[in-house]
C-alpha positions in Angstrom: 87.4 94.7 88.1 84.8 92.0 88.0 81.1 92.7 88.1 78.7 91.7 90.8 77.4 88.2 90.0 73.7 88.9 90.2 71.4 86.1 91.5 74.4 84.0 92.6 73.4 81.8 95.5 76.6 79.7 95.9 79.6 81.5 97.5 82.4 82.1 95.0 85.7 80.2 95.1 88.3 83.0 95.8 91.4 83.5 97.8 91.5 81.7 101.2 89.5 83.6 103.8 89.8 82.8 107.5 88.7 84.5 110.7 91.6 86.3 112.3 93.3 87.4 109.1 92.9 91.1 109.9 94.6 94.3 109.0 92.8 96.4 111.6 96.1 97.9 112.9 96.8 99.5 109.5 95.5 103.0 108.8 96.2 102.9 105.1 96.0 100.6 102.1 97.4 100.8 98.5 95.1 102.1 95.8 95.5 100.8 92.2 94.6 104.0 90.4 95.0 102.7 86.8 92.8 99.7 87.5 90.2 101.9 89.2 90.1 104.5 86.3 89.7 101.7 83.8 87.0 99.8 85.7 83.4 99.3 84.5 82.3 100.3 88.0 83.5 103.9 87.5 82.2 104.1 83.9 78.7 102.8 85.1 78.5 105.3 88.0 79.4 108.2 85.6 77.2 107.2 82.7 74.2 106.5 84.9 74.5 109.9 86.7 75.3 108.2 90.0 78.7 109.7 90.8 77.9 109.7 94.5 78.1 105.9 94.4 81.8 106.2 93.9 82.2 107.8 97.3 79.9 105.2 98.9 81.9 102.4 97.4 85.2 103.9 98.6 83.8 104.0 102.1 82.9 100.3 102.0 86.4 99.4 100.5 87.9 101.2 103.5 85.6 99.6 106.0 86.4 96.2 104.4 90.1 96.6 105.4 88.9 96.8 109.1 86.7 93.7 108.9 87.5 90.1 110.0 88.8 88.8 107.7 90.2 91.8 105.9 88.7 92.5 102.5 85.2 91.2 103.3 81.9 92.8 104.1 78.8 91.5 106.0 76.0 90.3 103.6 73.2 92.0 105.5 71.7 95.1 104.0 71.2 96.8 107.4 74.9 96.3 108.3 76.0 97.4 104.8 73.9 100.6 105.0 75.4 101.4 108.3 78.9 100.8 107.2 78.4 102.9 104.1 77.0 105.8 106.2 73.5 105.8 104.7 70.7 107.3 106.7 68.1 104.7 105.7 67.7 101.3 104.0 65.7 102.9 101.2 68.7 105.2 100.3 71.0 102.2 100.5 68.8 100.1 98.2 68.9 102.8 95.5 72.8 102.8 95.5 73.3 99.1 96.2 73.6 97.8 92.7 76.4 100.2 91.8 78.2 100.3 95.1 78.4 96.5 95.4 79.6 96.0 91.8 82.4 93.4 91.9 81.4 92.0 95.3 80.3 88.3 95.5 79.3 85.9 98.2 82.4 84.1 99.6 83.0 81.5 102.3 84.9 82.4 105.4 86.4 79.7 107.6 86.5 79.8 111.4 89.7 77.9 112.2 88.6 77.3 115.8 85.3 75.6 115.0 86.0 74.5 111.4 82.7 76.0 110.4 82.0 78.4 107.5 80.0 81.5 107.1 79.1 83.5 104.0 80.3 87.1 103.6 81.0 89.4 100.7 84.4 89.4 99.0 85.8 91.2 95.9 87.9 88.7 93.8 89.4 91.6 91.9 90.7 94.9 93.1 90.1 94.4 96.8 91.6 90.9 96.7 94.8 92.2 95.2 95.0 95.0 97.8 94.5 92.6 100.7 97.1 90.1 99.4 99.6 93.0 99.0 98.9 94.2 102.6 99.3 90.7 104.1 102.6 90.3 102.2 103.8 93.6 103.7 102.6 92.5 107.1 104.4 89.2 106.9 107.6 91.1 106.0 107.3 93.4 109.0 106.5 90.5 111.3 109.6 88.6 110.1 111.8 91.7 110.6 110.5 92.2 114.1 111.0 88.5 115.0 114.6 88.6 113.6 115.2 91.7 115.7 113.9 90.0 118.8 116.1 86.9 118.1 119.2 89.0 117.5 118.7 90.8 120.9 118.2 87.4 122.7 121.4 86.1 121.1 123.3 89.2 122.2 122.1 88.8 125.8 122.9 85.0 125.8 126.4 85.7 124.6 126.9 88.3 127.3 125.7 85.9 130.1 127.9 83.2 128.7 131.0 85.4 128.8 130.1 86.3 132.4 129.8 82.6 133.2 133.2 81.8 131.7 131.9 79.7 128.9 134.6 78.8 126.3 134.9 81.1 123.3 134.2 78.3 120.8 130.8 77.8 122.3 130.0 81.6 122.5 131.0 82.1 118.8 129.0 79.1 117.6 126.1 80.9 115.9 124.0 77.8 115.5 124.3 76.9 119.1 123.4 80.4 120.3 120.5 80.5 117.9 119.1 77.3 119.3 119.4 78.8 122.8 117.7 82.0 121.7 114.8 80.1 120.1 114.5 78.1 123.4 114.1 81.4 125.3 111.8 82.8 122.6 109.3 80.0 123.2 109.5 79.9 126.9 108.7 82.4 129.6 112.1 82.2 131.2 114.4 85.3 131.6 117.9 85.1 130.3 119.8 84.7 133.5 123.0 82.8 134.2 121.1 79.9 135.8 118.6 79.7 133.0 121.3 79.9 130.4 123.3 77.1 132.1 120.2 74.9 132.3 119.3 75.6 128.6 122.8 74.7 127.5 122.4 71.3 129.1 118.8 70.8 127.9 119.2 72.2 124.4 122.8 71.6 123.5 123.7 68.7 125.8 126.6 70.8 127.0 128.5 69.2 129.8 131.6 71.4 129.8 132.7 73.2 133.0 131.3 76.7 133.5 133.2 79.0 135.7 131.1 80.5 138.5 130.1 84.1 137.8 132.1 85.5 140.7 135.3 83.7 139.6 134.8 84.8 136.0 134.6 88.5 137.1 137.8 88.1 139.3 139.9 86.9 136.4 
């Protein structure tokens, strides 16, 4: 765990930080116990008789996971005192040196405006936690998207069978995937008419499609 860079005016160059990279929907985060127990932060709090600063730091670590972007804190003492649940700025100032050990100024990009602002980041323990959480989040998002696509492919195949589309088209996974992606990025419902139009637009399909009523009567 790195120490707070005292007197540093220039923001540190750490992992990419952008507005919108949040983890606010997560009510937990991994805790690297061995790294924490071996940190200079813990040793300093114990040896200086400031064990209460450990709890204050943990509160700020937890609050950082709810910030935008995740893993950062506001640089203002008033905001920090409030987030850390201090009753006054004076009490916060007494604990600040220990509690913010490892936190440094970092640049945060606003993708909409292209502008940057300075916040506090922790290019050590907190950075690793945030990267791990974003990796987990990307995995869950990918699984959900795969599930949505699979459901759309199932519905498209069902409509195609009702429409009397030939089996070699229905079983062509690449073709059905293209159709599913088309519906994924549009606001259209998967209806026979929309599937028919999508087959022409996306696949260039010109084969005959049996009317639904006729397909059901077969």
